[in-house]
N, CA and C of each residue as an Amber inpcrd file, in Angstrom:
protein
   201
 103.5950000 110.4310000  97.3790000 104.3690000 109.9300000  98.6530000
 104.5430000 111.0310000  99.8010000 104.4300000 111.0230000 101.2300000
 104.4880000 111.7630000 101.8140000 106.5750000 111.3400000 102.1600000
 107.3130000 112.2900000 102.1560000 109.4440000 112.2690000 102.1450000
 109.2610000 111.8160000 103.4980000 108.3480000 110.6520000 104.5270000
 108.6250000 110.4480000 105.4450000 108.5050000 108.9780000 105.9320000
 107.8610000 108.4170000 104.3680000 107.4310000 107.2800000 105.2750000
 108.0430000 106.8050000 104.0510000 108.6540000 105.3430000 104.2230000
 109.1900000 103.9270000 103.7660000 108.7980000 104.1150000 102.1680000
 109.7920000 103.5250000 101.6920000 109.8020000 103.5370000 100.2910000
 108.6570000 102.3590000  99.7700000 108.0690000 102.1190000  98.5470000
 107.5240000 100.9310000  98.8160000 107.8270000 100.4950000  97.6600000
 107.4160000  99.6160000  96.7940000 108.4130000  98.2170000  96.3030000
 107.9430000 100.2590000  94.9700000 106.8590000 100.1770000  94.4890000
 107.5250000 100.9590000  93.3130000 108.4910000 102.2400000  93.1310000
 108.8540000 102.6040000  94.5620000 109.3010000 103.5270000  94.5590000
 111.5710000 102.8620000  94.9630000 111.2320000 101.6540000  94.8890000
 112.0350000 100.7650000  95.3380000 112.8580000 100.8650000  93.4210000
 111.4000000 100.2340000  92.3450000 111.9830000  99.6430000  91.8750000
 112.6940000 101.3530000  90.4660000 111.8610000 102.3470000  91.0020000
 112.2980000 103.4200000  90.2820000 113.8480000 104.3250000  90.8720000
 113.9280000 104.2720000  91.8480000 115.1440000 104.4850000  92.6250000
 116.3850000 104.1530000  92.0350000 115.9470000 102.3800000  91.6060000
 116.9410000 101.4340000  91.6330000 117.1920000 101.9160000  89.6650000
 116.4940000 101.8570000  89.1200000 116.6150000 103.0820000  87.5260000
 117.4590000 103.2230000  87.3700000 116.7500000 104.8780000  88.0940000
 117.3770000 106.0050000  88.6030000 118.3190000 105.8600000  88.3940000
 119.5700000 105.6480000  89.8260000 119.8880000 105.2350000  90.4110000
 121.2630000 104.3160000  89.2720000 120.6160000 103.5500000  88.4780000
 122.0830000 102.8010000  87.5780000 122.0170000 103.4100000  86.2090000
 121.0450000 104.6430000  85.7980000 121.7290000 105.2020000  84.3980000
 122.3090000 107.0690000  85.5450000 121.8870000 107.1410000  86.7430000
 122.9050000 107.8850000  87.4980000 122.0020000 108.7420000  86.8400000
 120.6540000 109.1390000  87.1790000 119.6320000 110.0610000  87.0140000
 118.7370000 110.5830000  88.7820000 119.2360000 109.6510000  89.7520000
 118.3760000 109.7250000  90.7920000 118.1040000 111.2960000  91.7410000
 117.3710000 111.7680000  91.7810000 117.3480000 112.8340000  92.1430000
 117.4250000 112.6400000  93.8310000 117.3490000 114.2090000  94.6220000
 118.2410000 113.9040000  95.5550000 117.4570000 113.4100000  96.9270000
 116.0530000 114.1930000  96.2100000 114.7950000 113.8660000  97.2860000
 114.4120000 112.3820000  97.5740000 115.1110000 111.4700000  95.9980000
 114.9380000 110.3370000  96.1630000 115.6750000 109.5620000  96.9870000
 116.8670000 110.1310000  97.0640000 117.9310000 110.2160000  97.4940000
 117.9020000 109.7600000  98.7650000 118.3040000 111.0190000  99.7880000
 117.5860000 111.5290000 100.4820000 116.9960000 110.4060000 101.3460000
 115.2460000 110.1330000 101.0030000 114.3320000 109.0780000 101.8510000
 114.8540000 107.7660000 101.6050000 115.7890000 107.8020000 100.1010000
 116.3620000 105.7540000 100.2170000 117.3300000 105.7310000 101.4580000
 118.0890000 106.7420000 101.3560000 118.7570000 106.7150000 102.5280000
 118.5450000 106.3520000 104.1170000 117.5360000 107.3440000 104.4540000
 116.5920000 107.8520000 105.6310000 115.9460000 106.4930000 105.9040000
 114.8890000 105.9880000 105.4190000 114.2370000 105.0580000 105.1380000
 114.2030000 103.6420000 105.0380000 115.0230000 103.3000000 104.0530000
 115.0130000 102.1450000 102.9910000 115.9240000 101.6350000 103.9450000
 115.2490000 100.2560000 103.3100000 116.9890000  98.6520000 103.9160000
 117.9780000  99.0880000 103.0970000 118.8830000  98.3810000 102.9360000
 119.8390000  98.9670000 102.3070000 119.6340000  97.3140000 101.5220000
 119.3800000  95.9560000 102.3270000 119.6440000  94.7140000 102.0960000
 118.4610000  94.8610000 100.7470000 117.3850000  95.6710000 100.6070000
 116.6170000  95.6560000  99.9020000 116.6930000  96.1410000  98.2610000
 117.6080000  97.2150000  98.8340000 118.2070000  97.6720000  97.1990000
 119.6850000  97.2450000  96.6940000 119.9340000  96.4830000  97.2610000
 121.3310000  95.2470000  96.8770000 121.1660000  94.9230000  96.2340000
 119.6390000  94.1360000  96.6970000 119.1330000  93.1720000  95.8800000
 117.9930000  93.7940000  94.5400000 117.6170000  94.6770000  94.7660000
 116.8120000  95.1380000  93.6000000 118.0800000  95.3060000  92.5270000
 119.5540000  95.8070000  92.9070000 120.7040000  96.2180000  92.1060000
 121.1950000  94.7800000  91.8130000 121.0940000  93.8900000  91.6160000
 121.2470000  92.3930000  91.2090000 120.8100000  92.2100000  90.4740000
 119.4310000  92.2630000  90.8570000 118.4280000  91.9410000  89.9930000
 118.1190000  92.3490000  88.6790000 118.5430000  93.9840000  88.7640000
 118.3600000  94.6210000  87.6550000 119.8860000  94.6190000  86.7100000
 120.9510000  94.6180000  87.2190000 121.8610000  94.2810000  87.0060000
 121.6690000  92.8980000  85.9320000 121.3010000  92.1120000  87.0630000
 121.5000000  90.6550000  85.5050000 119.7040000  90.9950000  84.4270000
 119.4720000  91.4850000  85.3100000 118.5670000  91.5510000  83.5800000
 118.4920000  92.6620000  82.8480000 119.6600000  93.3900000  83.1590000
 120.2540000  94.6600000  81.9010000 121.2590000  93.7540000  80.9540000
 121.6670000  92.5150000  81.7380000 123.2380000  91.7960000  80.8670000
 122.1810000  90.7240000  80.0590000 121.2150000  89.9020000  80.8210000
 119.8030000  89.5060000  79.9300000 119.4500000  89.9530000  78.8070000
 119.6830000  91.3150000  78.3850000 118.4310000  91.2850000  77.4720000
 119.4540000  92.4130000  76.3880000 120.7860000  92.3490000  77.4310000
 121.8670000  92.6610000  76.0690000 122.3220000  92.3230000  75.1050000
 122.9590000  90.6560000  76.0750000 123.2370000  89.2430000  75.6630000
 121.9450000  88.8760000  74.4710000 120.7360000  88.8220000  74.7090000
 119.9810000  88.5530000  73.9570000 119.8940000  89.3320000  72.4410000
 119.8970000  90.6570000  72.9700000 120.0620000  91.3660000  71.6280000
 121.0640000  91.2310000  70.8710000 122.2040000  91.0810000  71.3610000
 123.5050000  91.0130000  70.3440000 123.1620000  89.2950000  69.5950000
 123.0850000  88.6480000  70.2460000 122.3540000  87.4390000  69.6990000
 121.4750000  87.5160000  68.9170000 120.5560000  88.0170000  68.8080000
 119.7730000  88.2590000  67.8370000 120.5680000  88.9090000  66.6930000
 120.7730000  90.3680000  66.6210000 121.3280000  91.3440000  66.3260000
 122.7230000  90.2660000  64.9270000 123.2360000  89.0290000  65.5180000
 124.3980000  88.4470000  65.0640000 123.9040000  87.5850000  64.7410000
 122.2020000  86.6920000  65.1780000 121.9810000  85.7740000  64.1680000
 121.3220000  85.7940000  63.2180000 121.0910000  87.2000000  62.6830000
 120.2860000  87.9200000  61.7070000 121.5950000  87.7980000  60.6060000
 123.0220000  88.0520000  60.7480000 124.2530000  89.2040000  60.0800000
 124.2870000  88.0030000  59.4010000
């Protein structure tokens, strides 16, 4: 992908996950800030956080049910 294009869906997902774990590259971060829409990243972050919390909850519930 050329650095001057808007980030696509895959780029947004990768950026959201990388940012959540603190491994976002400087080039991707600059692309997101220059060409991305903040609301798309906010919504993606909220969805990722909800999915992450739900996954942890289900894993803990599963482990405690078998213990």
